[in-house]
PyMOL commands that place a pseudoatom at each C-alpha (Angstrom):
pseudoatom trace, name=CA, resn=UNK, resi=1, chain=A, elem=C, hetatm=0, pos=[0.946, -14.822, 28.903]
pseudoatom trace, name=CA, resn=UNK, resi=2, chain=A, elem=C, hetatm=0, pos=[0.816, -18.222, 30.445]
pseudoatom trace, name=CA, resn=UNK, resi=3, chain=A, elem=C, hetatm=0, pos=[-1.242, -20.668, 27.789]
pseudoatom trace, name=CA, resn=UNK, resi=4, chain=A, elem=C, hetatm=0, pos=[-1.461, -20.320, 24.160]
pseudoatom trace, name=CA, resn=UNK, resi=5, chain=A, elem=C, hetatm=0, pos=[-3.496, -22.185, 21.554]
pseudoatom trace, name=CA, resn=UNK, resi=6, chain=A, elem=C, hetatm=0, pos=[-2.229, -22.517, 18.117]
pseudoatom trace, name=CA, resn=UNK, resi=7, chain=A, elem=C, hetatm=0, pos=[-5.181, -23.392, 15.645]
pseudoatom trace, name=CA, resn=UNK, resi=8, chain=A, elem=C, hetatm=0, pos=[-3.935, -24.699, 12.412]
pseudoatom trace, name=CA, resn=UNK, resi=9, chain=A, elem=C, hetatm=0, pos=[-0.505, -26.199, 14.483]
pseudoatom trace, name=CA, resn=UNK, resi=10, chain=A, elem=C, hetatm=0, pos=[0.116, -28.909, 11.961]
pseudoatom trace, name=CA, resn=UNK, resi=11, chain=A, elem=C, hetatm=0, pos=[0.880, -26.426, 9.113]
pseudoatom trace, name=CA, resn=UNK, resi=12, chain=A, elem=C, hetatm=0, pos=[4.364, -25.075, 8.449]
pseudoatom trace, name=CA, resn=UNK, resi=13, chain=A, elem=C, hetatm=0, pos=[3.279, -21.739, 10.011]
pseudoatom trace, name=CA, resn=UNK, resi=14, chain=A, elem=C, hetatm=0, pos=[1.710, -23.514, 12.615]
pseudoatom trace, name=CA, resn=UNK, resi=15, chain=A, elem=C, hetatm=0, pos=[4.734, -25.692, 13.384]
pseudoatom trace, name=CA, resn=UNK, resi=16, chain=A, elem=C, hetatm=0, pos=[6.965, -22.544, 13.848]
pseudoatom trace, name=CA, resn=UNK, resi=17, chain=A, elem=C, hetatm=0, pos=[4.600, -20.772, 15.786]
pseudoatom trace, name=CA, resn=UNK, resi=18, chain=A, elem=C, hetatm=0, pos=[4.507, -23.741, 18.257]
pseudoatom trace, name=CA, resn=UNK, resi=19, chain=A, elem=C, hetatm=0, pos=[8.184, -23.453, 18.591]
pseudoatom trace, name=CA, resn=UNK, resi=20, chain=A, elem=C, hetatm=0, pos=[8.295, -19.668, 18.931]
pseudoatom trace, name=CA, resn=UNK, resi=21, chain=A, elem=C, hetatm=0, pos=[5.577, -20.013, 21.826]
pseudoatom trace, name=CA, resn=UNK, resi=22, chain=A, elem=C, hetatm=0, pos=[7.486, -23.080, 23.432]
pseudoatom trace, name=CA, resn=UNK, resi=23, chain=A, elem=C, hetatm=0, pos=[10.780, -21.089, 23.881]
pseudoatom trace, name=CA, resn=UNK, resi=24, chain=A, elem=C, hetatm=0, pos=[8.929, -18.321, 25.563]
pseudoatom trace, name=CA, resn=UNK, resi=25, chain=A, elem=C, hetatm=0, pos=[7.980, -20.794, 28.327]
pseudoatom trace, name=CA, resn=UNK, resi=26, chain=A, elem=C, hetatm=0, pos=[4.080, -20.559, 27.147]
pseudoatom trace, name=CA, resn=UNK, resi=27, chain=A, elem=C, hetatm=0, pos=[2.177, -24.070, 27.930]
pseudoatom trace, name=CA, resn=UNK, resi=28, chain=A, elem=C, hetatm=0, pos=[1.081, -24.645, 24.238]
pseudoatom trace, name=CA, resn=UNK, resi=29, chain=A, elem=C, hetatm=0, pos=[-2.186, -26.203, 23.041]
pseudoatom trace, name=CA, resn=UNK, resi=30, chain=A, elem=C, hetatm=0, pos=[-2.481, -27.123, 19.299]
pseudoatom trace, name=CA, resn=UNK, resi=31, chain=A, elem=C, hetatm=0, pos=[-5.352, -27.870, 17.079]
pseudoatom trace, name=CA, resn=UNK, resi=32, chain=A, elem=C, hetatm=0, pos=[-5.157, -29.845, 13.834]
pseudoatom trace, name=CA, resn=UNK, resi=33, chain=A, elem=C, hetatm=0, pos=[-6.939, -32.321, 11.678]
pseudoatom trace, name=CA, resn=UNK, resi=34, chain=A, elem=C, hetatm=0, pos=[-6.430, -35.826, 13.230]
pseudoatom trace, name=CA, resn=UNK, resi=35, chain=A, elem=C, hetatm=0, pos=[-4.663, -37.084, 10.162]
pseudoatom trace, name=CA, resn=UNK, resi=36, chain=A, elem=C, hetatm=0, pos=[-2.020, -34.469, 10.561]
pseudoatom trace, name=CA, resn=UNK, resi=37, chain=A, elem=C, hetatm=0, pos=[-1.107, -35.164, 14.241]
pseudoatom trace, name=CA, resn=UNK, resi=38, chain=A, elem=C, hetatm=0, pos=[1.919, -37.074, 13.304]
pseudoatom trace, name=CA, resn=UNK, resi=39, chain=A, elem=C, hetatm=0, pos=[3.588, -33.738, 11.917]
pseudoatom trace, name=CA, resn=UNK, resi=40, chain=A, elem=C, hetatm=0, pos=[3.744, -32.464, 15.389]
pseudoatom trace, name=CA, resn=UNK, resi=41, chain=A, elem=C, hetatm=0, pos=[5.841, -35.680, 16.489]
pseudoatom trace, name=CA, resn=UNK, resi=42, chain=A, elem=C, hetatm=0, pos=[8.828, -33.290, 17.257]
pseudoatom trace, name=CA, resn=UNK, resi=43, chain=A, elem=C, hetatm=0, pos=[6.612, -31.817, 20.066]
pseudoatom trace, name=CA, resn=UNK, resi=44, chain=A, elem=C, hetatm=0, pos=[5.409, -34.951, 21.898]
pseudoatom trace, name=CA, resn=UNK, resi=45, chain=A, elem=C, hetatm=0, pos=[5.350, -34.353, 25.655]
pseudoatom trace, name=CA, resn=UNK, resi=46, chain=A, elem=C, hetatm=0, pos=[5.537, -30.721, 25.475]
pseudoatom trace, name=CA, resn=UNK, resi=47, chain=A, elem=C, hetatm=0, pos=[2.698, -29.452, 24.297]
pseudoatom trace, name=CA, resn=UNK, resi=48, chain=A, elem=C, hetatm=0, pos=[-1.193, -30.920, 24.106]
pseudoatom trace, name=CA, resn=UNK, resi=49, chain=A, elem=C, hetatm=0, pos=[-2.843, -31.976, 20.791]
pseudoatom trace, name=CA, resn=UNK, resi=50, chain=A, elem=C, hetatm=0, pos=[-6.395, -31.568, 20.469]
pseudoatom trace, name=CA, resn=UNK, resi=51, chain=A, elem=C, hetatm=0, pos=[-7.493, -33.147, 17.176]
pseudoatom trace, name=CA, resn=UNK, resi=52, chain=A, elem=C, hetatm=0, pos=[-10.487, -32.038, 14.749]
pseudoatom trace, name=CA, resn=UNK, resi=53, chain=A, elem=C, hetatm=0, pos=[-11.414, -29.691, 12.219]
pseudoatom trace, name=CA, resn=UNK, resi=54, chain=A, elem=C, hetatm=0, pos=[-10.204, -25.990, 12.949]
pseudoatom trace, name=CA, resn=UNK, resi=55, chain=A, elem=C, hetatm=0, pos=[-13.988, -25.194, 12.245]
pseudoatom trace, name=CA, resn=UNK, resi=56, chain=A, elem=C, hetatm=0, pos=[-15.791, -27.365, 14.492]
pseudoatom trace, name=CA, resn=UNK, resi=57, chain=A, elem=C, hetatm=0, pos=[-16.653, -25.413, 17.155]
pseudoatom trace, name=CA, resn=UNK, resi=58, chain=A, elem=C, hetatm=0, pos=[-16.742, -28.230, 19.873]
pseudoatom trace, name=CA, resn=UNK, resi=59, chain=A, elem=C, hetatm=0, pos=[-13.258, -28.629, 19.092]
pseudoatom trace, name=CA, resn=UNK, resi=60, chain=A, elem=C, hetatm=0, pos=[-12.530, -24.937, 19.271]
pseudoatom trace, name=CA, resn=UNK, resi=61, chain=A, elem=C, hetatm=0, pos=[-14.468, -24.553, 22.502]
pseudoatom trace, name=CA, resn=UNK, resi=62, chain=A, elem=C, hetatm=0, pos=[-12.160, -27.465, 24.302]
pseudoatom trace, name=CA, resn=UNK, resi=63, chain=A, elem=C, hetatm=0, pos=[-8.965, -26.058, 23.023]
pseudoatom trace, name=CA, resn=UNK, resi=64, chain=A, elem=C, hetatm=0, pos=[-9.120, -22.740, 23.824]
pseudoatom trace, name=CA, resn=UNK, resi=65, chain=A, elem=C, hetatm=0, pos=[-10.425, -23.259, 27.315]
pseudoatom trace, name=CA, resn=UNK, resi=66, chain=A, elem=C, hetatm=0, pos=[-8.333, -21.192, 29.892]
pseudoatom trace, name=CA, resn=UNK, resi=67, chain=A, elem=C, hetatm=0, pos=[-5.871, -19.783, 27.005]
pseudoatom trace, name=CA, resn=UNK, resi=68, chain=A, elem=C, hetatm=0, pos=[-4.606, -16.297, 27.612]
pseudoatom trace, name=CA, resn=UNK, resi=69, chain=A, elem=C, hetatm=0, pos=[-4.029, -16.155, 23.399]
pseudoatom trace, name=CA, resn=UNK, resi=70, chain=A, elem=C, hetatm=0, pos=[-4.966, -17.710, 20.319]
pseudoatom trace, name=CA, resn=UNK, resi=71, chain=A, elem=C, hetatm=0, pos=[-2.814, -17.994, 17.232]
pseudoatom trace, name=CA, resn=UNK, resi=72, chain=A, elem=C, hetatm=0, pos=[-5.161, -18.827, 14.474]
pseudoatom trace, name=CA, resn=UNK, resi=73, chain=A, elem=C, hetatm=0, pos=[-4.223, -19.478, 10.706]
pseudoatom trace, name=CA, resn=UNK, resi=74, chain=A, elem=C, hetatm=0, pos=[-6.850, -18.551, 8.575]
pseudoatom trace, name=CA, resn=UNK, resi=75, chain=A, elem=C, hetatm=0, pos=[-6.855, -21.529, 5.528]
pseudoatom trace, name=CA, resn=UNK, resi=76, chain=A, elem=C, hetatm=0, pos=[-9.576, -21.025, 2.793]
pseudoatom trace, name=CA, resn=UNK, resi=77, chain=A, elem=C, hetatm=0, pos=[-9.307, -24.951, 2.219]
pseudoatom trace, name=CA, resn=UNK, resi=78, chain=A, elem=C, hetatm=0, pos=[-12.524, -26.381, 0.179]
pseudoatom trace, name=CA, resn=UNK, resi=79, chain=A, elem=C, hetatm=0, pos=[-15.747, -24.785, -0.423]
pseudoatom trace, name=CA, resn=UNK, resi=80, chain=A, elem=C, hetatm=0, pos=[-17.384, -25.100, 2.422]
pseudoatom trace, name=CA, resn=UNK, resi=81, chain=A, elem=C, hetatm=0, pos=[-16.627, -21.533, 4.508]
pseudoatom trace, name=CA, resn=UNK, resi=82, chain=A, elem=C, hetatm=0, pos=[-13.412, -23.197, 6.295]
pseudoatom trace, name=CA, resn=UNK, resi=83, chain=A, elem=C, hetatm=0, pos=[-11.901, -19.910, 7.069]
pseudoatom trace, name=CA, resn=UNK, resi=84, chain=A, elem=C, hetatm=0, pos=[-14.724, -18.189, 8.245]
pseudoatom trace, name=CA, resn=UNK, resi=85, chain=A, elem=C, hetatm=0, pos=[-16.272, -21.064, 10.082]
pseudoatom trace, name=CA, resn=UNK, resi=86, chain=A, elem=C, hetatm=0, pos=[-12.756, -21.421, 11.990]
pseudoatom trace, name=CA, resn=UNK, resi=87, chain=A, elem=C, hetatm=0, pos=[-12.807, -17.761, 12.520]
pseudoatom trace, name=CA, resn=UNK, resi=88, chain=A, elem=C, hetatm=0, pos=[-16.215, -17.631, 14.069]
pseudoatom trace, name=CA, resn=UNK, resi=89, chain=A, elem=C, hetatm=0, pos=[-15.638, -20.523, 16.195]
pseudoatom trace, name=CA, resn=UNK, resi=90, chain=A, elem=C, hetatm=0, pos=[-12.661, -18.653, 17.746]
pseudoatom trace, name=CA, resn=UNK, resi=91, chain=A, elem=C, hetatm=0, pos=[-14.433, -15.479, 18.336]
pseudoatom trace, name=CA, resn=UNK, resi=92, chain=A, elem=C, hetatm=0, pos=[-17.394, -17.379, 19.834]
pseudoatom trace, name=CA, resn=UNK, resi=93, chain=A, elem=C, hetatm=0, pos=[-15.203, -19.642, 22.183]
pseudoatom trace, name=CA, resn=UNK, resi=94, chain=A, elem=C, hetatm=0, pos=[-12.152, -17.730, 23.334]
pseudoatom trace, name=CA, resn=UNK, resi=95, chain=A, elem=C, hetatm=0, pos=[-11.893, -15.930, 26.853]
pseudoatom trace, name=CA, resn=UNK, resi=96, chain=A, elem=C, hetatm=0, pos=[-12.929, -12.176, 26.292]
pseudoatom trace, name=CA, resn=UNK, resi=97, chain=A, elem=C, hetatm=0, pos=[-10.079, -10.779, 27.402]
pseudoatom trace, name=CA, resn=UNK, resi=98, chain=A, elem=C, hetatm=0, pos=[-7.702, -13.186, 25.576]
pseudoatom trace, name=CA, resn=UNK, resi=99, chain=A, elem=C, hetatm=0, pos=[-5.273, -12.294, 22.833]
pseudoatom trace, name=CA, resn=UNK, resi=100, chain=A, elem=C, hetatm=0, pos=[-6.727, -13.296, 19.366]
pseudoatom trace, name=CA, resn=UNK, resi=101, chain=A, elem=C, hetatm=0, pos=[-3.957, -13.162, 16.592]
pseudoatom trace, name=CA, resn=UNK, resi=102, chain=A, elem=C, hetatm=0, pos=[-4.978, -14.372, 13.249]
pseudoatom trace, name=CA, resn=UNK, resi=103, chain=A, elem=C, hetatm=0, pos=[-2.968, -14.997, 9.917]
pseudoatom trace, name=CA, resn=UNK, resi=104, chain=A, elem=C, hetatm=0, pos=[-3.736, -14.161, 6.230]
pseudoatom trace, name=CA, resn=UNK, resi=105, chain=A, elem=C, hetatm=0, pos=[-2.268, -12.382, 3.100]
pseudoatom trace, name=CA, resn=UNK, resi=106, chain=A, elem=C, hetatm=0, pos=[-2.184, -8.899, 1.968]
pseudoatom trace, name=CA, resn=UNK, resi=107, chain=A, elem=C, hetatm=0, pos=[-4.831, -9.286, -0.410]
pseudoatom trace, name=CA, resn=UNK, resi=108, chain=A, elem=C, hetatm=0, pos=[-7.038, -8.658, 3.100]
pseudoatom trace, name=CA, resn=UNK, resi=109, chain=A, elem=C, hetatm=0, pos=[-7.805, -4.937, 3.520]
pseudoatom trace, name=CA, resn=UNK, resi=110, chain=A, elem=C, hetatm=0, pos=[-9.552, -3.529, 6.155]
pseudoatom trace, name=CA, resn=UNK, resi=111, chain=A, elem=C, hetatm=0, pos=[-10.079, 0.115, 5.521]
pseudoatom trace, name=CA, resn=UNK, resi=112, chain=A, elem=C, hetatm=0, pos=[-9.864, -0.144, 1.526]
pseudoatom trace, name=CA, resn=UNK, resi=113, chain=A, elem=C, hetatm=0, pos=[-6.868, 2.047, 1.402]
pseudoatom trace, name=CA, resn=UNK, resi=114, chain=A, elem=C, hetatm=0, pos=[-4.448, -0.610, 0.403]
pseudoatom trace, name=CA, resn=UNK, resi=115, chain=A, elem=C, hetatm=0, pos=[-2.788, 0.161, -3.028]
pseudoatom trace, name=CA, resn=UNK, resi=116, chain=A, elem=C, hetatm=0, pos=[-2.124, -3.205, -5.189]
pseudoatom trace, name=CA, resn=UNK, resi=117, chain=A, elem=C, hetatm=0, pos=[-0.130, -3.337, -7.873]
pseudoatom trace, name=CA, resn=UNK, resi=118, chain=A, elem=C, hetatm=0, pos=[-2.154, -4.775, -11.303]
pseudoatom trace, name=CA, resn=UNK, resi=119, chain=A, elem=C, hetatm=0, pos=[-0.017, -7.971, -11.422]
pseudoatom trace, name=CA, resn=UNK, resi=120, chain=A, elem=C, hetatm=0, pos=[-0.958, -8.668, -7.716]
pseudoatom trace, name=CA, resn=UNK, resi=121, chain=A, elem=C, hetatm=0, pos=[-4.561, -8.110, -8.438]
pseudoatom trace, name=CA, resn=UNK, resi=122, chain=A, elem=C, hetatm=0, pos=[-4.533, -10.363, -11.330]
pseudoatom trace, name=CA, resn=UNK, resi=123, chain=A, elem=C, hetatm=0, pos=[-3.207, -12.857, -9.261]
pseudoatom trace, name=CA, resn=UNK, resi=124, chain=A, elem=C, hetatm=0, pos=[-5.814, -12.816, -6.775]
pseudoatom trace, name=CA, resn=UNK, resi=125, chain=A, elem=C, hetatm=0, pos=[-8.363, -12.780, -9.222]
pseudoatom trace, name=CA, resn=UNK, resi=126, chain=A, elem=C, hetatm=0, pos=[-6.685, -16.123, -10.920]
pseudoatom trace, name=CA, resn=UNK, resi=127, chain=A, elem=C, hetatm=0, pos=[-6.314, -17.967, -7.684]
pseudoatom trace, name=CA, resn=UNK, resi=128, chain=A, elem=C, hetatm=0, pos=[-9.737, -16.756, -6.680]
pseudoatom trace, name=CA, resn=UNK, resi=129, chain=A, elem=C, hetatm=0, pos=[-11.263, -18.483, -10.176]
pseudoatom trace, name=CA, resn=UNK, resi=130, chain=A, elem=C, hetatm=0, pos=[-9.268, -21.240, -10.173]
pseudoatom trace, name=CA, resn=UNK, resi=131, chain=A, elem=C, hetatm=0, pos=[-9.904, -22.223, -6.423]
pseudoatom trace, name=CA, resn=UNK, resi=132, chain=A, elem=C, hetatm=0, pos=[-13.567, -21.940, -7.149]
pseudoatom trace, name=CA, resn=UNK, resi=133, chain=A, elem=C, hetatm=0, pos=[-13.066, -24.251, -10.125]
pseudoatom trace, name=CA, resn=UNK, resi=134, chain=A, elem=C, hetatm=0, pos=[-11.269, -27.107, -8.502]
pseudoatom trace, name=CA, resn=UNK, resi=135, chain=A, elem=C, hetatm=0, pos=[-13.229, -26.508, -5.340]
pseudoatom trace, name=CA, resn=UNK, resi=136, chain=A, elem=C, hetatm=0, pos=[-9.848, -26.471, -3.567]
pseudoatom trace, name=CA, resn=UNK, resi=137, chain=A, elem=C, hetatm=0, pos=[-9.572, -23.060, -2.303]
pseudoatom trace, name=CA, resn=UNK, resi=138, chain=A, elem=C, hetatm=0, pos=[-11.986, -20.102, -1.329]
pseudoatom trace, name=CA, resn=UNK, resi=139, chain=A, elem=C, hetatm=0, pos=[-10.298, -16.625, -1.156]
pseudoatom trace, name=CA, resn=UNK, resi=140, chain=A, elem=C, hetatm=0, pos=[-13.722, -15.184, -0.815]
pseudoatom trace, name=CA, resn=UNK, resi=141, chain=A, elem=C, hetatm=0, pos=[-14.277, -16.981, 2.228]
pseudoatom trace, name=CA, resn=UNK, resi=142, chain=A, elem=C, hetatm=0, pos=[-10.965, -15.786, 3.722]
pseudoatom trace, name=CA, resn=UNK, resi=143, chain=A, elem=C, hetatm=0, pos=[-12.394, -12.097, 3.274]
pseudoatom trace, name=CA, resn=UNK, resi=144, chain=A, elem=C, hetatm=0, pos=[-15.308, -12.989, 5.084]
pseudoatom trace, name=CA, resn=UNK, resi=145, chain=A, elem=C, hetatm=0, pos=[-13.570, -14.191, 8.102]
pseudoatom trace, name=CA, resn=UNK, resi=146, chain=A, elem=C, hetatm=0, pos=[-11.181, -11.172, 8.439]
pseudoatom trace, name=CA, resn=UNK, resi=147, chain=A, elem=C, hetatm=0, pos=[-14.490, -9.111, 8.192]
pseudoatom trace, name=CA, resn=UNK, resi=148, chain=A, elem=C, hetatm=0, pos=[-16.187, -10.999, 11.157]
pseudoatom trace, name=CA, resn=UNK, resi=149, chain=A, elem=C, hetatm=0, pos=[-12.727, -10.486, 13.001]
pseudoatom trace, name=CA, resn=UNK, resi=150, chain=A, elem=C, hetatm=0, pos=[-12.483, -6.626, 12.033]
pseudoatom trace, name=CA, resn=UNK, resi=151, chain=A, elem=C, hetatm=0, pos=[-16.365, -6.451, 13.282]
pseudoatom trace, name=CA, resn=UNK, resi=152, chain=A, elem=C, hetatm=0, pos=[-15.896, -8.067, 16.922]
pseudoatom trace, name=CA, resn=UNK, resi=153, chain=A, elem=C, hetatm=0, pos=[-15.292, -6.323, 19.712]
pseudoatom trace, name=CA, resn=UNK, resi=154, chain=A, elem=C, hetatm=0, pos=[-12.190, -9.043, 20.918]
pseudoatom trace, name=CA, resn=UNK, resi=155, chain=A, elem=C, hetatm=0, pos=[-8.730, -8.013, 21.639]
pseudoatom trace, name=CA, resn=UNK, resi=156, chain=A, elem=C, hetatm=0, pos=[-7.864, -9.118, 17.584]
pseudoatom trace, name=CA, resn=UNK, resi=157, chain=A, elem=C, hetatm=0, pos=[-4.669, -8.526, 15.507]
pseudoatom trace, name=CA, resn=UNK, resi=158, chain=A, elem=C, hetatm=0, pos=[-4.637, -9.403, 11.926]
pseudoatom trace, name=CA, resn=UNK, resi=159, chain=A, elem=C, hetatm=0, pos=[-1.233, -10.221, 10.523]
pseudoatom trace, name=CA, resn=UNK, resi=160, chain=A, elem=C, hetatm=0, pos=[-1.269, -9.804, 6.793]
pseudoatom trace, name=CA, resn=UNK, resi=161, chain=A, elem=C, hetatm=0, pos=[2.068, -11.892, 5.504]
pseudoatom trace, name=CA, resn=UNK, resi=162, chain=A, elem=C, hetatm=0, pos=[3.665, -10.978, 2.425]
pseudoatom trace, name=CA, resn=UNK, resi=163, chain=A, elem=C, hetatm=0, pos=[5.122, -13.872, -0.033]
pseudoatom trace, name=CA, resn=UNK, resi=164, chain=A, elem=C, hetatm=0, pos=[6.895, -16.466, 1.889]
pseudoatom trace, name=CA, resn=UNK, resi=165, chain=A, elem=C, hetatm=0, pos=[10.171, -18.052, 1.889]
pseudoatom trace, name=CA, resn=UNK, resi=166, chain=A, elem=C, hetatm=0, pos=[11.979, -20.632, 4.022]
pseudoatom trace, name=CA, resn=UNK, resi=167, chain=A, elem=C, hetatm=0, pos=[15.531, -19.503, 5.530]
pseudoatom trace, name=CA, resn=UNK, resi=168, chain=A, elem=C, hetatm=0, pos=[17.057, -18.622, 9.027]
pseudoatom trace, name=CA, resn=UNK, resi=169, chain=A, elem=C, hetatm=0, pos=[15.367, -16.114, 10.867]
pseudoatom trace, name=CA, resn=UNK, resi=170, chain=A, elem=C, hetatm=0, pos=[15.988, -12.560, 9.849]
pseudoatom trace, name=CA, resn=UNK, resi=171, chain=A, elem=C, hetatm=0, pos=[14.189, -11.165, 13.044]
pseudoatom trace, name=CA, resn=UNK, resi=172, chain=A, elem=C, hetatm=0, pos=[11.159, -9.330, 13.846]
pseudoatom trace, name=CA, resn=UNK, resi=173, chain=A, elem=C, hetatm=0, pos=[9.489, -8.209, 10.476]
pseudoatom trace, name=CA, resn=UNK, resi=174, chain=A, elem=C, hetatm=0, pos=[8.814, -4.903, 9.907]
pseudoatom trace, name=CA, resn=UNK, resi=175, chain=A, elem=C, hetatm=0, pos=[4.787, -3.975, 9.105]
pseudoatom trace, name=CA, resn=UNK, resi=176, chain=A, elem=C, hetatm=0, pos=[2.817, -1.020, 7.812]
pseudoatom trace, name=CA, resn=UNK, resi=177, chain=A, elem=C, hetatm=0, pos=[-0.942, -0.151, 8.204]
pseudoatom trace, name=CA, resn=UNK, resi=178, chain=A, elem=C, hetatm=0, pos=[-1.316, -0.190, 4.229]
pseudoatom trace, name=CA, resn=UNK, resi=179, chain=A, elem=C, hetatm=0, pos=[0.079, -2.284, 1.136]
pseudoatom trace, name=CA, resn=UNK, resi=180, chain=A, elem=C, hetatm=0, pos=[1.771, 0.006, -0.902]
pseudoatom trace, name=CA, resn=UNK, resi=181, chain=A, elem=C, hetatm=0, pos=[3.729, 1.551, 1.449]
pseudoatom trace, name=CA, resn=UNK, resi=182, chain=A, elem=C, hetatm=0, pos=[7.366, 1.824, 0.229]
pseudoatom trace, name=CA, resn=UNK, resi=183, chain=A, elem=C, hetatm=0, pos=[8.514, -0.211, 3.437]
pseudoatom trace, name=CA, resn=UNK, resi=184, chain=A, elem=C, hetatm=0, pos=[6.864, -3.120, 2.211]
pseudoatom trace, name=CA, resn=UNK, resi=185, chain=A, elem=C, hetatm=0, pos=[7.858, -3.279, -1.899]
pseudoatom trace, name=CA, resn=UNK, resi=186, chain=A, elem=C, hetatm=0, pos=[10.159, -6.114, -1.544]
pseudoatom trace, name=CA, resn=UNK, resi=187, chain=A, elem=C, hetatm=0, pos=[7.105, -8.263, -0.701]
pseudoatom trace, name=CA, resn=UNK, resi=188, chain=A, elem=C, hetatm=0, pos=[9.463, -11.193, 0.724]
pseudoatom trace, name=CA, resn=UNK, resi=189, chain=A, elem=C, hetatm=0, pos=[9.295, -12.888, 4.453]
pseudoatom trace, name=CA, resn=UNK, resi=190, chain=A, elem=C, hetatm=0, pos=[11.128, -15.795, 5.977]
pseudoatom trace, name=CA, resn=UNK, resi=191, chain=A, elem=C, hetatm=0, pos=[8.157, -17.902, 7.260]
pseudoatom trace, name=CA, resn=UNK, resi=192, chain=A, elem=C, hetatm=0, pos=[9.726, -18.484, 10.498]
pseudoatom trace, name=CA, resn=UNK, resi=193, chain=A, elem=C, hetatm=0, pos=[9.782, -14.457, 11.019]
pseudoatom trace, name=CA, resn=UNK, resi=194, chain=A, elem=C, hetatm=0, pos=[5.746, -14.327, 9.994]
pseudoatom trace, name=CA, resn=UNK, resi=195, chain=A, elem=C, hetatm=0, pos=[5.392, -16.679, 13.016]
pseudoatom trace, name=CA, resn=UNK, resi=196, chain=A, elem=C, hetatm=0, pos=[7.702, -14.719, 15.096]
pseudoatom trace, name=CA, resn=UNK, resi=197, chain=A, elem=C, hetatm=0, pos=[5.530, -11.963, 14.458]
pseudoatom trace, name=CA, resn=UNK, resi=198, chain=A, elem=C, hetatm=0, pos=[2.201, -13.727, 15.302]
pseudoatom trace, name=CA, resn=UNK, resi=199, chain=A, elem=C, hetatm=0, pos=[3.835, -14.946, 18.760]
pseudoatom trace, name=CA, resn=UNK, resi=200, chain=A, elem=C, hetatm=0, pos=[5.190, -11.070, 19.510]
pseudoatom trace, name=CA, resn=UNK, resi=201, chain=A, elem=C, hetatm=0, pos=[1.753, -9.895, 18.593]
pseudoatom trace, name=CA, resn=UNK, resi=202, chain=A, elem=C, hetatm=0, pos=[0.340, -11.675, 21.794]
pseudoatom trace, name=CA, resn=UNK, resi=203, chain=A, elem=C, hetatm=0, pos=[1.933, -9.514, 23.976]
pseudoatom trace, name=CA, resn=UNK, resi=204, chain=A, elem=C, hetatm=0, pos=[2.237, -6.145, 22.092]
pseudoatom trace, name=CA, resn=UNK, resi=205, chain=A, elem=C, hetatm=0, pos=[-0.791, -4.035, 23.315]
pseudoatom trace, name=CA, resn=UNK, resi=206, chain=A, elem=C, hetatm=0, pos=[0.004, -1.487, 20.229]
pseudoatom trace, name=CA, resn=UNK, resi=207, chain=A, elem=C, hetatm=0, pos=[-1.029, -4.198, 17.790]
pseudoatom trace, name=CA, resn=UNK, resi=208, chain=A, elem=C, hetatm=0, pos=[-4.813, -4.547, 19.062]
pseudoatom trace, name=CA, resn=UNK, resi=209, chain=A, elem=C, hetatm=0, pos=[-7.151, -3.799, 16.606]
pseudoatom trace, name=CA, resn=UNK, resi=210, chain=A, elem=C, hetatm=0, pos=[-4.539, -3.786, 14.005]
pseudoatom trace, name=CA, resn=UNK, resi=211, chain=A, elem=C, hetatm=0, pos=[-4.068, -5.248, 10.533]
pseudoatom trace, name=CA, resn=UNK, resi=212, chain=A, elem=C, hetatm=0, pos=[-0.369, -5.021, 9.981]
pseudoatom trace, name=CA, resn=UNK, resi=213, chain=A, elem=C, hetatm=0, pos=[0.837, -5.861, 6.718]
pseudoatom trace, name=CA, resn=UNK, resi=214, chain=A, elem=C, hetatm=0, pos=[4.352, -7.227, 7.139]
pseudoatom trace, name=CA, resn=UNK, resi=215, chain=A, elem=C, hetatm=0, pos=[7.871, -7.574, 5.153]
pseudoatom trace, name=CA, resn=UNK, resi=216, chain=A, elem=C, hetatm=0, pos=[11.396, -9.156, 6.096]
pseudoatom trace, name=CA, resn=UNK, resi=217, chain=A, elem=C, hetatm=0, pos=[13.405, -7.067, 8.140]
pseudoatom trace, name=CA, resn=UNK, resi=218, chain=A, elem=C, hetatm=0, pos=[16.433, -7.559, 5.916]
pseudoatom trace, name=CA, resn=UNK, resi=219, chain=A, elem=C, hetatm=0, pos=[14.495, -7.190, 2.514]
pseudoatom trace, name=CA, resn=UNK, resi=220, chain=A, elem=C, hetatm=0, pos=[15.690, -4.412, 0.217]
pseudoatom trace, name=CA, resn=UNK, resi=221, chain=A, elem=C, hetatm=0, pos=[12.571, -2.193, 1.146]
pseudoatom trace, name=CA, resn=UNK, resi=222, chain=A, elem=C, hetatm=0, pos=[13.015, -2.723, 4.837]
pseudoatom trace, name=CA, resn=UNK, resi=223, chain=A, elem=C, hetatm=0, pos=[16.374, -1.492, 4.618]
pseudoatom trace, name=CA, resn=UNK, resi=224, chain=A, elem=C, hetatm=0, pos=[15.816, 1.136, 2.704]
pseudoatom trace, name=CA, resn=UNK, resi=225, chain=A, elem=C, hetatm=0, pos=[12.535, 2.361, 4.415]
pseudoatom trace, name=CA, resn=UNK, resi=226, chain=A, elem=C, hetatm=0, pos=[13.193, 1.001, 7.956]
pseudoatom trace, name=CA, resn=UNK, resi=227, chain=A, elem=C, hetatm=0, pos=[10.330, 1.948, 9.926]
pseudoatom trace, name=CA, resn=UNK, resi=228, chain=A, elem=C, hetatm=0, pos=[7.053, 1.077, 11.237]
pseudoatom trace, name=CA, resn=UNK, resi=229, chain=A, elem=C, hetatm=0, pos=[4.411, 3.593, 9.274]
for i in range(1, 229): cmd.bond("trace and resi %d" % i, "trace and resi %d" % (i + 1))
show_as sticks, trace
zoom trace
């Protein structure tokens, strides 16, 4: 891994990923909307920024050129298929052998074997309904984005994050293939560690074509059931 692109670099998760990647000595290219470029001021002179919408195929084509890995934040903004457009642009323009790592939430399921609590399902339904009503987020489009990733023949990983909190790193999160497994019960991860897992996945071949659901390493459930399933 030599050169890495972070798609959605200006967000909280994106900035953490940039830091982790730079700490590993990677050459970093970041993509974010032009209005958000100032959020990356702390990295001035240490990374290349390609301003533009992350669902713009031409912007992504320029950003991922020659990159060994691409870290993509799938954000369900608006009602114009932003997530699926972003995912498709990355799938279309990244190098065929590149490692592609995408972020999403626990609500994404790959094989339908995830077990969600009633409160979780109600929360997702409410967020989907309200998002459509106010035309702010499009949860269903994030589902479509991940479906396209799952169906691709690229070297992908889809990291499914739990509820997030700020705070110092607790180390690399634990993961399971299915929401509902005891190790995930705490439903809490430090955002800095979500980013750490994303960057670590770039060089972990055991995660190729996996959709790990993660939880904080020091959460109660991780301490009680501390193993990968």
